[in-house]
C-alpha positions as a LaTeX table, in Angstrom:
\begin{tabular}{lrrr}
\hline
Residue & $x$ (\AA) & $y$ (\AA) & $z$ (\AA) \\
\hline
Met1 & 22.08 & 14.20 & $-7.06$ \\
Ala2 & 25.11 & 14.31 & $-4.53$ \\
Thr3 & 23.97 & 14.59 & $-0.71$ \\
Thr4 & 24.97 & 17.04 & 1.88 \\
Gln5 & 27.05 & 14.12 & 3.68 \\
Glu6 & 28.54 & 13.09 & 0.20 \\
Cys7 & 29.68 & 16.80 & $-0.47$ \\
Arg8 & 31.23 & 17.01 & 2.97 \\
Gly9 & 32.73 & 13.64 & 2.71 \\
Ala10 & 34.42 & 15.15 & $-0.71$ \\
Leu11 & 35.77 & 18.29 & 1.09 \\
Asp12 & 37.39 & 16.11 & 3.68 \\
Arg13 & 38.94 & 13.94 & 1.08 \\
Leu14 & 40.02 & 17.05 & $-0.73$ \\
Ser15 & 41.63 & 18.24 & 2.45 \\
Asp16 & 43.51 & 15.14 & 2.75 \\
Asn17 & 44.63 & 15.13 & $-0.90$ \\
Leu18 & 45.89 & 18.81 & $-0.22$ \\
Ala19 & 47.98 & 17.64 & 3.01 \\
Lys20 & 49.47 & 14.88 & 1.17 \\
Ala21 & 50.58 & 16.72 & $-1.76$ \\
Asp22 & 53.91 & 18.14 & $-2.29$ \\
Gly23 & 56.31 & 20.49 & $-4.48$ \\
Asp24 & 54.16 & 23.47 & $-5.91$ \\
Val25 & 50.67 & 22.09 & $-5.33$ \\
Arg26 & 51.81 & 21.74 & $-1.48$ \\
Ser27 & 52.97 & 25.62 & $-1.95$ \\
Ala28 & 49.76 & 26.81 & $-3.39$ \\
Ala29 & 47.67 & 24.97 & $-0.76$ \\
Ala30 & 49.59 & 26.18 & 2.15 \\
Leu31 & 47.48 & 29.39 & 2.19 \\
Asp32 & 45.93 & 31.04 & 5.27 \\
Arg33 & 42.31 & 31.91 & 4.12 \\
Ser34 & 38.78 & 32.01 & 5.02 \\
Leu35 & 36.69 & 29.60 & 2.60 \\
Ser36 & 33.31 & 29.07 & 1.41 \\
Cys37 & 31.68 & 26.18 & $-0.76$ \\
His38 & 28.18 & 26.90 & $-1.92$ \\
Ile39 & 26.46 & 23.55 & $-3.07$ \\
Thr40 & 23.97 & 25.24 & $-5.44$ \\
Asp41 & 21.57 & 22.66 & $-6.02$ \\
Leu42 & 21.40 & 21.50 & $-2.40$ \\
Asp43 & 21.55 & 25.53 & $-1.44$ \\
Val44 & 23.86 & 24.26 & 1.36 \\
Thr45 & 27.41 & 26.30 & 2.13 \\
Phe46 & 30.11 & 24.99 & 3.91 \\
Thr47 & 32.20 & 27.43 & 5.57 \\
Gly48 & 35.82 & 27.13 & 7.24 \\
Arg49 & 39.31 & 27.83 & 6.59 \\
Met50 & 42.13 & 26.53 & 4.12 \\
Asp51 & 45.13 & 26.71 & 6.79 \\
Asn52 & 48.55 & 25.28 & 6.08 \\
Gly53 & 47.22 & 22.84 & 3.28 \\
Arg54 & 44.22 & 21.66 & 4.87 \\
Ile55 & 40.57 & 22.54 & 4.61 \\
Glu56 & 38.89 & 22.79 & 7.76 \\
Val57 & 35.13 & 23.02 & 7.69 \\
Thr58 & 33.61 & 24.53 & 10.40 \\
Asp59 & 30.00 & 25.32 & 9.66 \\
Thr60 & 27.18 & 24.04 & 7.25 \\
Thr61 & 24.28 & 26.58 & 6.72 \\
Gln62 & 21.27 & 26.56 & 4.37 \\
Gly63 & 21.39 & 29.02 & 1.42 \\
Pro64 & 24.39 & 31.06 & 0.16 \\
Pro65 & 27.23 & 31.92 & 2.31 \\
Arg66 & 26.15 & 34.62 & 4.79 \\
Glu67 & 29.82 & 36.14 & 4.80 \\
Lys68 & 32.11 & 36.91 & 2.21 \\
Ala69 & 35.07 & 34.38 & 2.24 \\
Gln70 & 38.39 & 35.29 & 1.17 \\
Ile71 & 38.21 & 31.99 & $-1.37$ \\
Arg72 & 34.63 & 31.27 & $-2.49$ \\
Leu73 & 33.69 & 28.23 & $-4.39$ \\
Ala74 & 30.07 & 27.51 & $-6.05$ \\
Met75 & 29.06 & 24.47 & $-7.78$ \\
Ala76 & 26.68 & 21.41 & $-8.00$ \\
Gly77 & 27.01 & 18.66 & $-5.48$ \\
Asp78 & 27.64 & 16.06 & $-8.03$ \\
Asp79 & 30.53 & 18.41 & $-9.84$ \\
Leu80 & 32.25 & 18.56 & $-6.42$ \\
Val81 & 32.22 & 14.67 & $-5.53$ \\
Ala82 & 33.43 & 14.29 & $-9.70$ \\
Met83 & 36.36 & 16.74 & $-9.23$ \\
Val84 & 37.63 & 15.20 & $-5.88$ \\
Asp85 & 37.15 & 11.60 & $-7.35$ \\
Gly86 & 39.24 & 12.96 & $-10.62$ \\
Ser87 & 36.57 & 12.28 & $-13.22$ \\
Leu88 & 35.94 & 16.06 & $-13.54$ \\
Asn89 & 38.72 & 18.37 & $-14.69$ \\
Phe90 & 38.31 & 21.51 & $-12.31$ \\
Ala91 & 40.07 & 23.74 & $-15.05$ \\
Lys92 & 37.62 & 22.52 & $-17.98$ \\
Ala93 & 34.75 & 22.86 & $-15.06$ \\
Trp94 & 35.76 & 26.46 & $-14.31$ \\
Ala95 & 36.37 & 27.40 & $-17.79$ \\
Ser96 & 32.68 & 26.11 & $-18.75$ \\
Gly97 & 30.90 & 28.00 & $-16.04$ \\
Arg98 & 30.13 & 24.43 & $-13.97$ \\
Val99 & 32.32 & 25.69 & $-11.15$ \\
Arg100 & 32.66 & 29.52 & $-9.80$ \\
Leu101 & 35.87 & 30.49 & $-8.20$ \\
Glu102 & 36.23 & 33.88 & $-6.44$ \\
Ala103 & 39.22 & 35.04 & $-4.74$ \\
Gly104 & 41.58 & 38.07 & $-4.62$ \\
Phe105 & 44.24 & 38.36 & $-7.31$ \\
Arg106 & 47.00 & 37.08 & $-5.59$ \\
Asp107 & 45.28 & 33.83 & $-4.23$ \\
Leu108 & 43.98 & 33.11 & $-7.82$ \\
Leu109 & 47.72 & 33.38 & $-8.96$ \\
Arg110 & 48.70 & 30.97 & $-6.10$ \\
Leu111 & 45.38 & 28.47 & $-6.77$ \\
Arg112 & 46.17 & 28.35 & $-10.36$ \\
Thr113 & 48.90 & 25.59 & $-9.53$ \\
Leu114 & 46.05 & 23.54 & $-7.89$ \\
Leu115 & 43.94 & 23.88 & $-11.15$ \\
\hline
\end{tabular}
């Protein structure tokens, strides 16, 4: 089972990957939105912002998100680490229910490029 520190490191690597992206991926990641990522098996939530192609984590709290972010993710810690490392495909994990993604319709349309 992934630790809180490993999950935070995975989010940092994801942010670095998004910042290095180009083309359609960079355009899709260039949102300015509040973000939460609930790690279900650890019952920890990382909150912050997705801004100009980067993810900035500003807080880590126990339990589910306290406020409703504009983009909300929920998954097990091992799945987050595996997705960022490239051994788990986001679209397949989302389709199978291993990963939950909730956002407004427009944001989902833009984020589909990242999937």
